[in-house]
N, CA, C and O atoms as a GROMACS GRO file, in nm:
protein
  484
    1UNK      N    1   9.200  22.580  -3.463
    1UNK     CA    2   9.304  22.644  -3.383
    1UNK      C    3   9.432  22.553  -3.420
    1UNK      O    4   9.433  22.430  -3.409
    2UNK      N    5   9.531  22.626  -3.462
    2UNK     CA    6   9.660  22.562  -3.483
    2UNK      C    7   9.734  22.527  -3.354
    2UNK      O    8   9.745  22.610  -3.264
    3UNK      N    9   9.786  22.404  -3.344
    3UNK     CA   10   9.871  22.364  -3.239
    3UNK      C   11  10.012  22.338  -3.280
    3UNK      O   12  10.037  22.298  -3.393
    4UNK      N   13  10.104  22.360  -3.190
    4UNK     CA   14  10.242  22.327  -3.226
    4UNK      C   15  10.275  22.200  -3.149
    4UNK      O   16  10.257  22.191  -3.028
    5UNK      N   17  10.323  22.103  -3.222
    5UNK     CA   18  10.351  21.963  -3.167
    5UNK      C   19  10.503  21.949  -3.155
    5UNK      O   20  10.578  21.961  -3.253
    6UNK      N   21  10.548  21.921  -3.026
    6UNK     CA   22  10.691  21.908  -2.992
    6UNK      C   23  10.716  21.756  -2.971
    6UNK      O   24  10.628  21.680  -2.932
    7UNK      N   25  10.839  21.720  -3.000
    7UNK     CA   26  10.891  21.587  -2.974
    7UNK      C   27  11.040  21.592  -2.937
    7UNK      O   28  11.104  21.695  -2.961
    8UNK      N   29  11.096  21.485  -2.880
    8UNK     CA   30  11.234  21.471  -2.864
    8UNK      C   31  11.298  21.491  -2.724
    8UNK      O   32  11.418  21.474  -2.701
    9UNK      N   33  11.202  21.530  -2.632
    9UNK     CA   34  11.256  21.539  -2.494
    9UNK      C   35  11.294  21.407  -2.430
    9UNK      O   36  11.273  21.299  -2.485
   10UNK      N   37  11.346  21.421  -2.319
   10UNK     CA   38  11.371  21.298  -2.236
   10UNK      C   39  11.480  21.317  -2.133
   10UNK      O   40  11.516  21.428  -2.093
   11UNK      N   41  11.534  21.199  -2.090
   11UNK     CA   42  11.637  21.190  -1.987
   11UNK      C   43  11.774  21.164  -2.045
   11UNK      O   44  11.786  21.066  -2.118
   12UNK      N   45  11.876  21.240  -2.022
   12UNK     CA   46  11.999  21.208  -2.077
   12UNK      C   47  12.114  21.242  -1.964
   12UNK      O   48  12.093  21.326  -1.877
   13UNK      N   49  12.225  21.177  -1.973
   13UNK     CA   50  12.337  21.220  -1.884
   13UNK      C   51  12.411  21.330  -1.930
   13UNK      O   52  12.422  21.359  -2.049
   14UNK      N   53  12.466  21.397  -1.826
   14UNK     CA   54  12.547  21.514  -1.860
   14UNK      C   55  12.661  21.484  -1.970
   14UNK      O   56  12.736  21.387  -1.964
   15UNK      N   57  12.662  21.576  -2.067
   15UNK     CA   58  12.766  21.554  -2.174
   15UNK      C   59  12.686  21.494  -2.305
   15UNK      O   60  12.738  21.489  -2.417
   16UNK      N   61  12.568  21.455  -2.280
   16UNK     CA   62  12.504  21.385  -2.387
   16UNK      C   63  12.426  21.479  -2.478
   16UNK      O   64  12.442  21.600  -2.462
   17UNK      N   65  12.346  21.435  -2.568
   17UNK     CA   66  12.278  21.518  -2.673
   17UNK      C   67  12.136  21.480  -2.688
   17UNK      O   68  12.102  21.363  -2.672
   18UNK      N   69  12.051  21.571  -2.718
   18UNK     CA   70  11.910  21.556  -2.753
   18UNK      C   71  11.875  21.646  -2.877
   18UNK      O   72  11.933  21.753  -2.899
   19UNK      N   73  11.780  21.598  -2.950
   19UNK     CA   74  11.726  21.686  -3.054
   19UNK      C   75  11.585  21.702  -3.037
   19UNK      O   76  11.511  21.604  -3.028
   20UNK      N   77  11.541  21.826  -3.031
   20UNK     CA   78  11.390  21.859  -3.024
   20UNK      C   79  11.336  21.896  -3.161
   20UNK      O   80  11.405  21.957  -3.243
   21UNK      N   81  11.216  21.861  -3.182
   21UNK     CA   82  11.142  21.892  -3.302
   21UNK      C   83  11.012  21.960  -3.281
   21UNK      O   84  10.948  21.938  -3.178
   22UNK      N   85  10.969  22.039  -3.370
   22UNK     CA   86  10.838  22.107  -3.346
   22UNK      C   87  10.776  22.140  -3.488
   22UNK      O   88  10.847  22.184  -3.578
   23UNK      N   89  10.646  22.117  -3.503
   23UNK     CA   90  10.578  22.153  -3.617
   23UNK      C   91  10.438  22.179  -3.591
   23UNK      O   92  10.388  22.133  -3.489
   24UNK      N   93  10.365  22.249  -3.676
   24UNK     CA   94  10.225  22.274  -3.666
   24UNK      C   95  10.145  22.150  -3.681
   24UNK      O   96  10.187  22.061  -3.756
   25UNK      N   97  10.033  22.135  -3.616
   25UNK     CA   98   9.956  22.010  -3.626
   25UNK      C   99   9.887  21.996  -3.761
   25UNK      O  100   9.841  21.886  -3.794
   26UNK      N  101   9.877  22.099  -3.838
   26UNK     CA  102   9.804  22.098  -3.975
   26UNK      C  103   9.868  22.195  -4.054
   26UNK      O  104   9.961  22.263  -4.012
   27UNK      N  105   9.817  22.205  -4.176
   27UNK     CA  106   9.868  22.302  -4.279
   27UNK      C  107   9.836  22.438  -4.240
   27UNK      O  108   9.728  22.462  -4.186
   28UNK      N  109   9.926  22.532  -4.264
   28UNK     CA  110   9.911  22.668  -4.239
   28UNK      C  111   9.961  22.753  -4.362
   28UNK      O  112  10.019  22.698  -4.456
   29UNK      N  113   9.937  22.884  -4.358
   29UNK     CA  114   9.971  22.968  -4.473
   29UNK      C  115  10.124  22.988  -4.468
   29UNK      O  116  10.197  22.946  -4.558
   30UNK      N  117  10.167  23.049  -4.369
   30UNK     CA  118  10.314  23.080  -4.361
   30UNK      C  119  10.359  23.095  -4.213
   30UNK      O  120  10.273  23.111  -4.126
   31UNK      N  121  10.489  23.090  -4.181
   31UNK     CA  122  10.553  23.102  -4.060
   31UNK      C  123  10.669  23.206  -4.070
   31UNK      O  124  10.756  23.197  -4.157
   32UNK      N  125  10.666  23.297  -3.987
   32UNK     CA  126  10.786  23.393  -3.971
   32UNK      C  127  10.885  23.327  -3.871
   32UNK      O  128  10.934  23.216  -3.890
   33UNK      N  129  10.909  23.402  -3.766
   33UNK     CA  130  11.007  23.347  -3.675
   33UNK      C  131  10.960  23.231  -3.591
   33UNK      O  132  10.843  23.219  -3.553
   34UNK      N  133  11.060  23.145  -3.563
   34UNK     CA  134  11.026  23.025  -3.473
   34UNK      C  135  11.142  23.033  -3.365
   34UNK      O  136  11.250  23.089  -3.381
   35UNK      N  137  11.098  22.966  -3.250
   35UNK     CA  138  11.198  22.971  -3.147
   35UNK      C  139  11.175  22.862  -3.040
   35UNK      O  140  11.075  22.790  -3.043
   36UNK      N  141  11.267  22.852  -2.950
   36UNK     CA  142  11.258  22.758  -2.828
   36UNK      C  143  11.276  22.842  -2.704
   36UNK      O  144  11.361  22.931  -2.699
   37UNK      N  145  11.201  22.815  -2.610
   37UNK     CA  146  11.213  22.871  -2.473
   37UNK      C  147  11.221  22.756  -2.373
   37UNK      O  148  11.186  22.643  -2.404
   38UNK      N  149  11.268  22.787  -2.255
   38UNK     CA  150  11.260  22.687  -2.153
   38UNK      C  151  11.225  22.748  -2.024
   38UNK      O  152  11.243  22.868  -2.003
   39UNK      N  153  11.174  22.664  -1.934
   39UNK     CA  154  11.134  22.708  -1.809
   39UNK      C  155  11.164  22.589  -1.700
   39UNK      O  156  11.113  22.477  -1.708
   40UNK      N  157  11.248  22.626  -1.606
   40UNK     CA  158  11.294  22.541  -1.507
   40UNK      C  159  11.193  22.565  -1.386
   40UNK      O  160  11.130  22.670  -1.379
   41UNK      N  161  11.180  22.471  -1.296
   41UNK     CA  162  11.093  22.483  -1.179
   41UNK      C  163  11.119  22.610  -1.099
   41UNK      O  164  11.232  22.636  -1.061
   42UNK      N  165  11.021  22.686  -1.075
   42UNK     CA  166  11.045  22.808  -0.992
   42UNK      C  167  11.110  22.925  -1.065
   42UNK      O  168  11.142  23.028  -1.005
   43UNK      N  169  11.129  22.907  -1.194
   43UNK     CA  170  11.189  23.024  -1.278
   43UNK      C  171  11.093  23.055  -1.388
   43UNK      O  172  10.996  22.987  -1.419
   44UNK      N  173  11.138  23.179  -1.448
   44UNK     CA  174  11.055  23.223  -1.553
   44UNK      C  175  11.098  23.161  -1.679
   44UNK      O  176  11.209  23.111  -1.692
   45UNK      N  177  11.004  23.164  -1.777
   45UNK     CA  178  11.042  23.114  -1.911
   45UNK      C  179  11.128  23.210  -1.987
   45UNK      O  180  11.099  23.328  -2.004
   46UNK      N  181  11.242  23.149  -2.036
   46UNK     CA  182  11.345  23.225  -2.095
   46UNK      C  183  11.379  23.181  -2.236
   46UNK      O  184  11.370  23.061  -2.264
   47UNK      N  185  11.414  23.265  -2.323
   47UNK     CA  186  11.450  23.231  -2.463
   47UNK      C  187  11.568  23.156  -2.464
   47UNK      O  188  11.664  23.190  -2.394
   48UNK      N  189  11.571  23.045  -2.545
   48UNK     CA  190  11.700  22.960  -2.564
   48UNK      C  191  11.757  23.001  -2.700
   48UNK      O  192  11.874  23.035  -2.714
   49UNK      N  193  11.669  22.996  -2.798
   49UNK     CA  194  11.716  23.025  -2.944
   49UNK      C  195  11.603  23.058  -3.022
   49UNK      O  196  11.490  23.018  -2.991
   50UNK      N  197  11.629  23.138  -3.135
   50UNK     CA  198  11.526  23.177  -3.219
   50UNK      C  199  11.583  23.182  -3.367
   50UNK      O  200  11.704  23.195  -3.386
   51UNK      N  201  11.493  23.171  -3.468
   51UNK     CA  202  11.538  23.170  -3.610
   51UNK      C  203  11.436  23.228  -3.691
   51UNK      O  204  11.320  23.189  -3.684
   52UNK      N  205  11.477  23.331  -3.779
   52UNK     CA  206  11.389  23.400  -3.864
   52UNK      C  207  11.353  23.311  -3.988
   52UNK      O  208  11.411  23.204  -4.009
   53UNK      N  209  11.257  23.358  -4.068
   53UNK     CA  210  11.232  23.288  -4.176
   53UNK      C  211  11.340  23.273  -4.278
   53UNK      O  212  11.338  23.181  -4.359
   54UNK      N  213  11.433  23.359  -4.274
   54UNK     CA  214  11.551  23.355  -4.375
   54UNK      C  215  11.679  23.296  -4.305
   54UNK      O  216  11.789  23.296  -4.360
   55UNK      N  217  11.658  23.248  -4.186
   55UNK     CA  218  11.767  23.167  -4.129
   55UNK      C  219  11.855  23.243  -4.037
   55UNK      O  220  11.958  23.187  -4.001
   56UNK      N  221  11.828  23.365  -3.994
   56UNK     CA  222  11.915  23.442  -3.891
   56UNK      C  223  11.871  23.384  -3.756
   56UNK      O  224  11.753  23.368  -3.727
   57UNK      N  225  11.980  23.352  -3.671
   57UNK     CA  226  11.962  23.295  -3.547
   57UNK      C  227  12.008  23.382  -3.430
   57UNK      O  228  12.097  23.467  -3.444
   58UNK      N  229  11.947  23.358  -3.315
   58UNK     CA  230  11.983  23.418  -3.189
   58UNK      C  231  11.989  23.317  -3.083
   58UNK      O  232  11.904  23.228  -3.081
   59UNK      N  233  12.086  23.326  -2.992
   59UNK     CA  234  12.100  23.226  -2.887
   59UNK      C  235  12.115  23.296  -2.752
   59UNK      O  236  12.167  23.407  -2.748
   60UNK      N  237  12.074  23.238  -2.648
   60UNK     CA  238  12.108  23.289  -2.515
   60UNK      C  239  12.252  23.247  -2.493
   60UNK      O  240  12.301  23.146  -2.544
   61UNK      N  241  12.323  23.338  -2.409
   61UNK     CA  242  12.458  23.312  -2.375
   61UNK      C  243  12.489  23.175  -2.321
   61UNK      O  244  12.594  23.116  -2.348
   62UNK      N  245  12.392  23.123  -2.242
   62UNK     CA  246  12.409  23.002  -2.166
   62UNK      C  247  12.418  22.881  -2.259
   62UNK      O  248  12.465  22.777  -2.214
   63UNK      N  249  12.373  22.889  -2.393
   63UNK     CA  250  12.376  22.768  -2.483
   63UNK      C  251  12.458  22.788  -2.601
   63UNK      O  252  12.479  22.695  -2.678
   64UNK      N  253  12.509  22.915  -2.622
   64UNK     CA  254  12.591  22.938  -2.732
   64UNK      C  255  12.710  22.835  -2.744
   64UNK      O  256  12.777  22.809  -2.644
   65UNK      N  257  12.734  22.781  -2.855
   65UNK     CA  258  12.834  22.684  -2.884
   65UNK      C  259  12.795  22.541  -2.847
   65UNK      O  260  12.868  22.445  -2.873
   66UNK      N  261  12.675  22.528  -2.785
   66UNK     CA  262  12.635  22.393  -2.752
   66UNK      C  263  12.490  22.348  -2.828
   66UNK      O  264  12.465  22.233  -2.864
   67UNK      N  265  12.415  22.448  -2.842
   67UNK     CA  266  12.284  22.427  -2.902
   67UNK      C  267  12.294  22.488  -3.047
   67UNK      O  268  12.369  22.581  -3.076
   68UNK      N  269  12.208  22.423  -3.133
   68UNK     CA  270  12.192  22.476  -3.275
   68UNK      C  271  12.048  22.472  -3.310
   68UNK      O  272  11.988  22.365  -3.302
   69UNK      N  273  11.986  22.583  -3.349
   69UNK     CA  274  11.852  22.588  -3.392
   69UNK      C  275  11.854  22.585  -3.544
   69UNK      O  276  11.943  22.644  -3.606
   70UNK      N  277  11.757  22.516  -3.604
   70UNK     CA  278  11.749  22.511  -3.749
   70UNK      C  279  11.598  22.497  -3.790
   70UNK      O  280  11.511  22.473  -3.706
   71UNK      N  281  11.573  22.512  -3.913
   71UNK     CA  282  11.436  22.492  -3.957
   71UNK      C  283  11.431  22.432  -4.100
   71UNK      O  284  11.525  22.442  -4.179
   72UNK      N  285  11.321  22.371  -4.127
   72UNK     CA  286  11.294  22.315  -4.258
   72UNK      C  287  11.168  22.386  -4.307
   72UNK      O  288  11.057  22.348  -4.268
   73UNK      N  289  11.182  22.492  -4.396
   73UNK     CA  290  11.068  22.568  -4.428
   73UNK      C  291  10.970  22.484  -4.518
   73UNK      O  292  10.850  22.510  -4.517
   74UNK      N  293  11.016  22.391  -4.590
   74UNK     CA  294  10.937  22.301  -4.664
   74UNK      C  295  10.833  22.220  -4.581
   74UNK      O  296  10.719  22.194  -4.620
   75UNK      N  297  10.887  22.182  -4.462
   75UNK     CA  298  10.806  22.098  -4.372
   75UNK      C  299  10.745  22.174  -4.249
   75UNK      O  300  10.679  22.117  -4.162
   76UNK      N  301  10.773  22.306  -4.251
   76UNK     CA  302  10.724  22.398  -4.141
   76UNK      C  303  10.780  22.342  -4.004
   76UNK      O  304  10.712  22.340  -3.902
   77UNK      N  305  10.898  22.299  -4.008
   77UNK     CA  306  10.947  22.241  -3.896
   77UNK      C  307  11.069  22.322  -3.825
   77UNK      O  308  11.148  22.383  -3.897
   78UNK      N  309  11.084  22.321  -3.698
   78UNK     CA  310  11.198  22.375  -3.634
   78UNK      C  311  11.263  22.280  -3.541
   78UNK      O  312  11.192  22.207  -3.473
   79UNK      N  313  11.390  22.276  -3.533
   79UNK     CA  314  11.468  22.182  -3.453
   79UNK      C  315  11.560  22.258  -3.350
   79UNK      O  316  11.597  22.374  -3.368
   80UNK      N  317  11.591  22.184  -3.246
   80UNK     CA  318  11.697  22.229  -3.153
   80UNK      C  319  11.778  22.110  -3.126
   80UNK      O  320  11.735  22.010  -3.067
   81UNK      N  321  11.903  22.125  -3.175
   81UNK     CA  322  12.004  22.022  -3.149
   81UNK      C  323  12.079  22.068  -3.023
   81UNK      O  324  12.137  22.177  -3.022
   82UNK      N  325  12.079  21.985  -2.916
   82UNK     CA  326  12.134  22.016  -2.786
   82UNK      C  327  12.252  21.925  -2.767
   82UNK      O  328  12.231  21.804  -2.753
   83UNK      N  329  12.368  21.972  -2.764
   83UNK     CA  330  12.496  21.896  -2.738
   83UNK      C  331  12.554  21.938  -2.606
   83UNK      O  332  12.514  22.042  -2.554
   84UNK      N  333  12.650  21.859  -2.543
   84UNK     CA  334  12.716  21.886  -2.429
   84UNK      C  335  12.625  21.939  -2.321
   84UNK      O  336  12.652  22.040  -2.256
   85UNK      N  337  12.514  21.863  -2.304
   85UNK     CA  338  12.407  21.894  -2.208
   85UNK      C  339  12.458  21.898  -2.059
   85UNK      O  340  12.539  21.815  -2.019
   86UNK      N  341  12.410  21.993  -1.982
   86UNK     CA  342  12.449  22.006  -1.848
   86UNK      C  343  12.326  21.997  -1.759
   86UNK      O  344  12.215  22.016  -1.809
   87UNK      N  345  12.341  21.967  -1.624
   87UNK     CA  346  12.225  21.946  -1.543
   87UNK      C  347  12.140  22.074  -1.541
   87UNK      O  348  12.018  22.069  -1.531
   88UNK      N  349  12.212  22.194  -1.552
   88UNK     CA  350  12.138  22.316  -1.556
   88UNK      C  351  12.057  22.342  -1.679
   88UNK      O  352  11.987  22.444  -1.685
   89UNK      N  353  12.062  22.257  -1.774
   89UNK     CA  354  11.982  22.268  -1.898
   89UNK      C  355  11.837  22.198  -1.867
   89UNK      O  356  11.746  22.202  -1.949
   90UNK      N  357  11.828  22.136  -1.747
   90UNK     CA  358  11.703  22.068  -1.718
   90UNK      C  359  11.582  22.165  -1.706
   90UNK      O  360  11.583  22.256  -1.624
   91UNK      N  361  11.482  22.145  -1.788
   91UNK     CA  362  11.367  22.237  -1.794
   91UNK      C  363  11.265  22.171  -1.882
   91UNK      O  364  11.290  22.072  -1.949
   92UNK      N  365  11.138  22.238  -1.878
   92UNK     CA  366  11.050  22.220  -1.992
   92UNK      C  367  11.073  22.310  -2.108
   92UNK      O  368  11.070  22.432  -2.099
   93UNK      N  369  11.095  22.248  -2.210
   93UNK     CA  370  11.123  22.335  -2.333
   93UNK      C  371  10.998  22.356  -2.430
   93UNK      O  372  10.933  22.261  -2.473
   94UNK      N  373  10.972  22.477  -2.458
   94UNK     CA  374  10.860  22.518  -2.538
   94UNK      C  375  10.899  22.576  -2.669
   94UNK      O  376  10.983  22.666  -2.678
   95UNK      N  377  10.833  22.523  -2.776
   95UNK     CA  378  10.845  22.577  -2.911
   95UNK      C  379  10.746  22.698  -2.926
   95UNK      O  380  10.638  22.698  -2.868
   96UNK      N  381  10.788  22.800  -3.005
   96UNK     CA  382  10.689  22.889  -3.054
   96UNK      C  383  10.710  22.926  -3.188
   96UNK      O  384  10.818  22.906  -3.243
   97UNK      N  385  10.605  22.985  -3.250
   97UNK     CA  386  10.608  23.025  -3.390
   97UNK      C  387  10.512  23.134  -3.415
   97UNK      O  388  10.406  23.140  -3.352
   98UNK      N  389  10.545  23.221  -3.505
   98UNK     CA  390  10.463  23.329  -3.552
   98UNK      C  391  10.394  23.281  -3.688
   98UNK      O  392  10.456  23.273  -3.793
   99UNK      N  393  10.264  23.252  -3.676
   99UNK     CA  394  10.198  23.175  -3.776
   99UNK      C  395  10.094  23.261  -3.844
   99UNK      O  396  10.019  23.329  -3.775
  100UNK      N  397  10.085  23.260  -3.973
  100UNK     CA  398   9.968  23.309  -4.044
  100UNK      C  399   9.888  23.196  -4.090
  100UNK      O  400   9.930  23.120  -4.176
  101UNK      N  401   9.770  23.183  -4.033
  101UNK     CA  402   9.691  23.063  -4.062
  101UNK      C  403   9.623  23.086  -4.190
  101UNK      O  404   9.611  23.198  -4.240
  102UNK      N  405   9.577  22.975  -4.245
  102UNK     CA  406   9.494  22.977  -4.376
  102UNK      C  407   9.363  23.065  -4.348
  102UNK      O  408   9.291  23.054  -4.248
  103UNK      N  409   9.346  23.155  -4.454
  103UNK     CA  410   9.229  23.242  -4.454
  103UNK      C  411   9.242  23.372  -4.370
  103UNK      O  412   9.150  23.454  -4.363
  104UNK      N  413   9.362  23.385  -4.306
  104UNK     CA  414   9.385  23.505  -4.217
  104UNK      C  415   9.502  23.591  -4.284
  104UNK      O  416   9.585  23.544  -4.362
  105UNK      N  417   9.496  23.724  -4.242
  105UNK     CA  418   9.589  23.810  -4.296
  105UNK      C  419   9.707  23.860  -4.199
  105UNK      O  420   9.796  23.935  -4.238
  106UNK      N  421   9.698  23.811  -4.070
  106UNK     CA  422   9.783  23.846  -3.964
  106UNK      C  423   9.845  23.727  -3.912
  106UNK      O  424   9.796  23.614  -3.924
  107UNK      N  425   9.957  23.755  -3.851
  107UNK     CA  426  10.033  23.651  -3.777
  107UNK      C  427   9.999  23.646  -3.627
  107UNK      O  428   9.984  23.752  -3.565
  108UNK      N  429   9.987  23.535  -3.571
  108UNK     CA  430   9.974  23.514  -3.431
  108UNK      C  431  10.091  23.429  -3.374
  108UNK      O  432  10.149  23.350  -3.448
  109UNK      N  433  10.125  23.442  -3.248
  109UNK     CA  434  10.225  23.368  -3.189
  109UNK      C  435  10.164  23.240  -3.121
  109UNK      O  436  10.075  23.252  -3.037
  110UNK      N  437  10.209  23.129  -3.155
  110UNK     CA  438  10.159  22.999  -3.102
  110UNK      C  439  10.265  22.936  -3.012
  110UNK      O  440  10.384  22.965  -3.022
  111UNK      N  441  10.217  22.849  -2.923
  111UNK     CA  442  10.316  22.786  -2.829
  111UNK      C  443  10.280  22.637  -2.833
  111UNK      O  444  10.164  22.597  -2.844
  112UNK      N  445  10.389  22.557  -2.823
  112UNK     CA  446  10.373  22.414  -2.797
  112UNK      C  447  10.335  22.382  -2.657
  112UNK      O  448  10.334  22.468  -2.569
  113UNK      N  449  10.304  22.261  -2.638
  113UNK     CA  450  10.266  22.217  -2.491
  113UNK      C  451  10.383  22.202  -2.398
  113UNK      O  452  10.366  22.201  -2.276
  114UNK      N  453  10.502  22.190  -2.453
  114UNK     CA  454  10.617  22.166  -2.370
  114UNK      C  455  10.671  22.028  -2.374
  114UNK      O  456  10.592  21.934  -2.381
  115UNK      N  457  10.790  22.011  -2.370
  115UNK     CA  458  10.850  21.878  -2.364
  115UNK      C  459  10.969  21.888  -2.253
  115UNK      O  460  11.052  21.978  -2.248
  116UNK      N  461  10.961  21.784  -2.170
  116UNK     CA  462  11.064  21.781  -2.062
  116UNK      C  463  11.196  21.734  -2.107
  116UNK      O  464  11.207  21.633  -2.178
  117UNK      N  465  11.305  21.810  -2.065
  117UNK     CA  466  11.435  21.761  -2.081
  117UNK      C  467  11.498  21.762  -1.943
  117UNK      O  468  11.500  21.861  -1.871
  118UNK      N  469  11.549  21.644  -1.913
  118UNK     CA  470  11.621  21.624  -1.787
  118UNK      C  471  11.756  21.578  -1.804
  118UNK      O  472  11.776  21.475  -1.868
  119UNK      N  473  11.852  21.644  -1.752
  119UNK     CA  474  11.997  21.604  -1.768
  119UNK      C  475  12.045  21.567  -1.629
  119UNK      O  476  12.042  21.650  -1.538
  120UNK      N  477  12.087  21.451  -1.613
  120UNK     CA  478  12.139  21.393  -1.482
  120UNK      C  479  12.293  21.413  -1.484
  120UNK      O  480  12.361  21.417  -1.586
  121UNK      N  481  12.339  21.425  -1.356
  121UNK     CA  482  12.478  21.460  -1.335
  121UNK      C  483  12.561  21.322  -1.311
  121UNK      O  484  12.682  21.326  -1.290
   0.00000   0.00000   0.00000
């Protein structure tokens, strides 16, 4: 079973920056879209940003102009650069990816375990 491993969360003051990273735990065949979601306490999990295999990006309105999603296809990694962080950005951030594993012909969506981002005012 493939796992997505996230890193880079933590505690930061408002106005600060953090960079999240995510990659599969082992080699896989290929990856299509990758993305980041977040879930604050008592709220649903919402899309933050996504990126296709050829680099097309989508952002939620609440993070446009502050967050940047990118990927390194050679390393199967996806990143989320978060600048000008606000207290309302506090949430658990989840990575996801549509992965075709070795020996398989179809893509499945995998999720990371989540990484906490806390922005203090």
